[in-house]
N, C-alpha and C positions, 0 to 999 in steps of 0.2 A: 358064740362058741367058736372058736377061730380055727380053720382047718388048715394043715400044714400037709403041702401033698407032698411025696418022694423026693422031687427032684427041689424044693426049698429044703430037704433034711440036707442032703449032698448042699446046696449052698450053704446050708451054715456051718458046714465042717468043715470047706471050700475056707469061706472065711477067718474061721478059727484059726487055721493051720495060717496062714498068710499072717493072721497077728500075729504069733506065735513066731514066724520068719523073720517078719517086721522088728520085734523085740527083740532078737538075734542081732540084727546087721546094726541097727542102731546103739546098745549096749558095747558092742566094739570097739565106738571112736575112742572113749575115757582111755581105757587100758593101752590102747597107740600112741597117747602125744606126745609122748618124753622120747619116745623114736621116730616121731612125725618132727620131732624137733630137730634132732640129726638128720634127719632125712632129707630135709629141706633146708639147711644151716641155716634156720633160726634162733627165736626165740619163744618159751612157752609161752608167750602173751600173746604171738602171732598167733601162735596154734588154736590156741582159746579162744580165737573169735569164733569158733567151730560154732559150739555151742549157741552164739551171739546169732549166726548167720542160720544154725537152726531153726530158732525162735521167731525173726524175722519171715524165715520161707514158710514157717505154720500158719501166722495170720493169714500169708497171701495164700498159702491152698487154703485156708478156712473160707477166706471167701471166694476162690475156687469155686468149693462147695458149691454154691449158690447158682453153678452153670446145669446144675442135674435137674433143673430145671428147666431145659431148655434141650440137653443133651440127654443120650443114655448113658445112663449115670453106671451100667459095665463095662462100658466101652472106656470111660475115660478113665476111669478103675484099673482095667487092665495097662492101657499109655502112661498113667503117674507109677503104678507100682513096677514097668519094667523102666521107667525114665531112675527110678529109686534103686534098684538094683542094677545098674550099670553107672550110676554117680556113686554109689557105697564101694564096688570092686574096682572105679580109677583111684580112690584116693591114694594107695600107695605107689600108686604108678607116676602119681602129680611131679612135676619139675619144679614149680613155683606156685608160692601162695596163692597167685588170681587163682591157678588151676584148684587148687583144695578149695576158697573160698568157693568159687563155682558149684562145686563138684557137694556143697554141704547145704546151699544155698535149693541148688535142687531138689536134695536128699530132704529136704525142709518142708518144699511147695508139697513134694508126695505125701510128706509125712500128715499134712495140716488136713490135705485133704481126704486120705485116705482115713485120715481116725474122724469126720465129720460124716462119712459115708456110711464107714463100718458101724458105728452106733446106731446109727438110722436104721440102718441095712438090718439088724439084727432085732432090733425091736419092733421095724416094720412087718418083720416073717413071726415073731413070735407074742405081738402085743402084751396083754399084762400077762402073758407067760414068759416074760424073757428076760424074768429075777435071774431062773437059774442058770440061762444061758451067757446071763453076762458074767456073773458070778464064774461058770468056766472061761467066759473069755479073760475074763484076770489070771487064772492058774493058766493060762497060755500063755499070756504075756511075759507071767512070772517065771516057768519055764525058758521061754527064750533068753532072758534078761541074767537065768542063772548060766546058760550055755556058753552066748556070746564072751565073757571073760576067760574060760575054760578053753575055749576055739582056738582067742589070742594066747594065751598065756604058755605056749611051748615054741609063740616065735617071739618075744617079744624077748629086747637085748636089754631097754631101760638106760639110764644114766651112769655109765661106766666107770665115768670119771669124777666119783664124790668119793671120800675117805669115808668106811664104817666107823662109826665111833663107838662100838662094843666092847664091853671086857675081853679078854683074851677067851672065857671060859664058856664067852655067850655067841662067840662070832662063828659066826654063821661060812660053811664051808663056800658055797657058792656064791656066796659074796665074796668071799677071798681068790675066787677063781676068775670073777670077774674083773675084779683090780688087776690082776695079776696080768690078763690079757684086755684089758684096755687099749694098747696101743694097734691090737691084730684086728680090732671090730671096724672094719670100714665101715661107711656108707652104701656101697653098692651092696655089702651082706646085710644090712639093716634091712633095704629093704625090698633085697631077694624073701627075706626071711616071710616080713612083712605080707607079702604081696599073697603068698599060699591061705593064711586065712580068710582075708577078705574075697580071694577070689573063689573061695569054699560059700561063704556067707552069701556073698550077690549071688552066685550057680543056687543055692536052693531057695533063694525069693522069686529070681525069673522064672523057675517051675508053675509055679500056683497061676499066677497072671497068663501065662498060656494054657494051662487048663481052662481059669476059665474064659480064656477067648475061646477055645474047642466047645463048651460047654454053652455060648452064648451062639453058638452056628447050630449046635445041635440040640440043648435041651434051653431054651432062652429063658431067664429067670422071670416069674409073674406073678402079683401080688396076693398073695393068700387071701382067700373069702374069709370074711370072718359079719358075726353080727353088728349089730352096730353097738361102740366102745361107750364105755358107760365113764366118765370122767369128770372130776369134782370140780364144779362149775366156778367160775371166775367172779369176782362181783362186778357190777356193772361199770363200778367206778376203777379206773387205771390204777391208781395208787392204791388197791386196798385190793387183800384177793383173802378168799377161807381158808383154812386149814385143810388136810386134803384127807386128813387121816390123824385122830390123835388116842386110836387106843393105848402111847404111851402115859399119858397123862390121866392120872389116879382122880384127878378135879373133874375130867369129862364122862366117867363114868355114870352111865344111864339105867345100868343094872342090865344090860345086854352084851359082857363082851368088854365092855371101856368102848363101845364101836358107837357113833352117833351119825346122825342126817347132815351132811353138809348143807343143803337144803334148807333147814329147820335153826341152822344156827341164831343163834341171837344177835343181834350188829355190833354188839359188842369186843366177840368174839372174830374181831379181824386183824391182819398183821398189816402195816405198811408193804405195798409193794416192792415200791422202788429203794428203799432201803432194804425190804429181804433181800432182794438181787444183786444190790454193793456188797451184801454182808456176805454172802457167796460167795461173788467174784473175786474178792480178797483174800479169803477163807481157804478158796480151791488150788488160786492159784498161785499162794507164798507154799500149801501141803506142795503140789506138784512141781514148783522150782525148787526147793531144799530136796524130793527127790532127784530130780533131774542133775543138780551142783551133786549131790554123793557118787550116783552111776559117772557123771562124764568127769571128775575131779578128783574119787575119791582113791584113785590108783597114782593119781601125779603127787596126790599129797604124803600115803601114805611110801615113796621113794624119798622125799625130802623132809622127814620128821626127823628126829634126832638118830634114833632105831636107823635107819636108811634101809627100807625093805627094798626086794631085790625085784624088777618089774611083774615076773613070774608072781612071786609070794603076792604083791602087791593088787594083780589082776585076782588070784584067788580071794584077799581078803573079798574085795565087790562083789564076786560069785557067789559068796559066804552069805553075803549081806541080802544078797538077791533071792538065794535060795529060803532066806529065815525071814526075806518077805513073803514070799510065796507060802510057804506054811501059814504063814501069820493068815492068809486070809482064809484057810480051812479051819484052823481053829476059833476064827472071829464070828468066821458062818456059824457054826455050832452054839458059842458066847450068843450069840443077839437069840436065841429061842429063851437065854436065862435071864440075862440084864437089857435092864431102856438103853436104849442105843447113845446118848446124853450121856451115861455115867461112865459107857465106853469109851467113847469119845474123850472124856475129861481123863480117865485113868491112861488112856495112853498117850493122851497131852503133857501127862507129868512124867510119866516112864519117858518119854523122846527127848524129854531136858534132862534127865539123869543119865542116860546113855550117850545123848550128843555131848554132854561136857564129861562124860566118862574117855571119850578121847582123849582130852588132857591129859590124864592121868597113864595113857598107854604110850607115849611116845615115846618112852624107855624100854618096855616091857612087850615084846612082840606077842605071849601069848594070853597077854590080856586083850590087845586090838583083837584079839578071833572072838572072846566075847563078847566085847561091846560090839562089833562089828554088827555079829546076830541078833543083839538086842535091838540097837538100830530095828535093823531090816525089818523086826518082828512087831517093835512097837510103832513105826511111820504106815503098818501097810494095812491099818483099820481107819486109818485116817481121812482119806481122799473117799473111798467108796460111803464109809458112816456118814459123813458130812451132808457127802451130796444125796443117798437114801434120808436122811433126817431135815435137812431144807424141803426134800420131795414130800414132807407131808405137807408143808405149807404154801410150797409154790408147784402150780406146773410148771415144769421145765417144758420151755417151748423151742421151736427151734431158733427161733429172734434168743431167747436166753440161754441157750446154750450157744450160741456164738459168740454172743458177746462173753462168755465164760470164756470159752477155749483164744476169745482175742486179748481179753485181759492175762491168759496164762502165757501166752507170747510174751506181752510187751512187761509184766513182771521179770518171767527168763532172759531178758535181755539184758539187765544192768548185773546180776553176779559174775557171770563170766571175766565182765571187763575187769572186774575188783580181784577176782583168782589170779587172771592170765600176771597185772603185772605185781601181786606178795605174794605167790602160792612160794616161789623157791625162795626167796628172803626170809615171809615170814609165812611157814607153813599153820599156822593157829589161827592165820585169816579163814582157814576154810571152817574151823567152828565156830569162828566168832556170825559169821553169815548165815552157816545154817542156825542158829540160835534166833539171830535175827529173824527170819523168816518162819522159824516156828511158833515167837513170841507173837508174829502180826497175825496170825495164823489163830494164835490161841486169842488173843483181844477181840478177833470178829466173831470169833465162835462164842463166848463169853454174853458180848455186846447183845448176838440175836436171843440168847438167852434170856435175859433183861430183860429186851423188847417183847419177846413172847410173854412173860411173867407178867408183864406189866398191862399188855392188850387181852391175854386170855385167863387173869383170872378172875 
């Protein structure tokens, strides 16, 4: 039985609050891309290197997580979170691309180290009861991702030199106002406006590591006491593994609610471990990249499609997507008790293909874009956690496997921003094409695993 003391309850609450503040900060970058383009007198292509540098930093930060075996994890996390808060705050104050890139790289390193420490920390505290806490973690991240664009919204200016191609009856008053005043909006005004939300988000984030430092002095974190953990044993053969849980497989029902003993599985009930890890890494990294592309470039995309949304409205679109994403987490948590995981994943893959394709038909209809954005957020919300949980039935997710998955996510995230930055202004539909390609790669990886599972476990 797991024994969690009161201090570790406080650490759990603090970790969840930090995660929400982290999501708040990182979700503010994308909506500000167009304003940063004008502030630094550069191109969207140059500004769009921010996600690439964040990905590089994520990989470095994940490797930094190995230092937790030799250094106090709590102090390392405090230092990195402070650097993340400072680098995020400095973004609108930068005067050159090199300064901007340096801030993005530092924030990315902190992000990789934070994610590596955060998930392990929660699981370490709650062990086999960590499922509910990780679900709350998803909600906290989603809440921060909703609030970030909303905090940005009043302070965004966007591309005021564009021409709005709407019929007279559909012209937005705010768009007309921005066009008539485009010559009066200076770089200095853009910078001053953008400084405010980044100062607020950085100030929110920096408070929590200071609280953690105070807790380190007063009530240092201690590993909770627990009885011997029961893990699903792996095969001695490093290329094979045993399924950890088969309660979703009707053909494995032994009259005891579908639960079977992993120890007594027949030898043919084995899956190739290396291939399973590769498919898991490809699938999760593609889904992760799909989500980040939408969060980082969704606002820019909405400003350059034919309907030419204003920057505040484009930020609201991304916020709506984030809200639907968070609501989807709650809904699918309940749906998991009614449907098999693989059926839920397959359905949401199909729904995601439909909704992302729907962006094409909404390029001239703002009202349709609201519906499509919310639908995309809902449809993709289940994919990452459900796929991770489904693979987890057949694969014990060790630190080494988790590190490999995080590194793969960073590698896959490296390429899409480079393509989007070059073409999104002149050819906005490249945004839809990349999203569909990433979704297709993830879908093929998942189907391949289902076929492999059927072959080895039939």
